[in-house]
N, C-alpha and C positions, 0 to 999 in steps of 0.2 A: 503494500499499499504506499502510495506517495505521502510523505509526511506532511506536505503542504496542502493536502486534500481538504482537511477540516477548515482550513483558513479560506480556501476558495469557496467553500460552502457557506461559511459565515458571511463572507463578502456579497454573495448572491442574496442571501437572506436579508442582509442588512440593507442592500439596495432596494429590495421590494418594500420593506417596512418604511424605510426613509422617503420612498417616492410617494407612498399613501399618506403618510403622515404630513409630509411637507404640502402635498395637495390639499389635504383637508384643512390645514392652518391657513393656507393662501385663500382657499375658497371662502372661509369664514370672514375674511377681511372685506369681502367684495360688499359695496353698498347696495347693489341690485343682486338678487339671488343668482348664483351660478347655476345654469341649467345644463344637465347632461345632454339634453336633446338639442338645445340652441348653441351651445358653446363647445369649443374643442379644449383639450388639455392645454394645448399651446397658448390659449387666450389668457391663461394664468401667468404667462411670462411676458405678455405684452405691457406697454406703457400705460395701458387703461387699468391694469390690474393694481391696486394699491400696493402689494407686497411683490411686485414683479422681480425684483432682484433676488428676493428668497427663492422663488420658484425657479429662476434660472440658475441659481446655485444648486438647488435640488436636482435639476436635470443634469448638470455637469457631474455632481458628486455620484448620481446614480450611474452614469456612463462610466466613470472611473471605477467605481465598485464592481460593475458587471464585467468590465475588462480584466480587473484583478481575479475575479471568480473564474473567468473563462480561461485565463492563463494558469491559474493554479489547480484547476479541477481536472483530473485526467479523463477527459471525454474524448470521443472521437473527433477527428478533424472537422467534419461537417458541423458538429454541434459548437465546437469552438469557433469556428468561422462565423456561424450565425450570431452567436453571443457577442463577438468582436464588432459585427456589423450593428447590432443593437446599441452597443456601447458607443460606437462612432456617432450613431444617429442622435442618441440622448445628449451627448457632448455638444454637438451641432446645434440642436434646438436650444440648448441653454446659452450658448454663445451668440447666435443669430436668431433672435425671437421673430416670430412671423411678421411682426410689423416694422422690423428693421429697415426693410428696403421700400417702405411705403412713400408715396409722393411721387412728383413728376419724375419719370425716367427710372424709377426704382433703383437698382444696382448699376445699370448701365452708365458708364462715364463717371461714377461716383467713387469716392473712397470712404472708408469706414474709419471712424474714430471711436474710441471707448469713452463713455461717460462715466462720471463718478459712481453710478449705481452698478456697474458692472456689465451692462448690455450694450449692444452696438447702436449707435445713431448714424444716420446719413450726414455726410458733410458736403457742402458745395464746394465745387472746384476740382 
């Protein structure tokens, strides 16, 4: 048995718990009720969310924990590849919220700058 396997399992379990706990906390801060039918999980990380920086941090932490779990758990190559894909997607969702490229032109011809809250914003020029 791989001696790091329990750490990989713990990382994956922590990722799941942290994701749902963070989501619950950020949802509770919304002034209008968060709707599973009308909103996406990514909405919790947009600028309209009161605690968007926390949700984006949760997305990134979740991705890092899933990657650790994928690398430390001795699963097949296909499972490891899928988990690493999930990890990369989660980190990207946290670093580039769905509203980051909104506005005229979106990302085309624009550059990104980081604001103090940790999410990206569009910069002109």
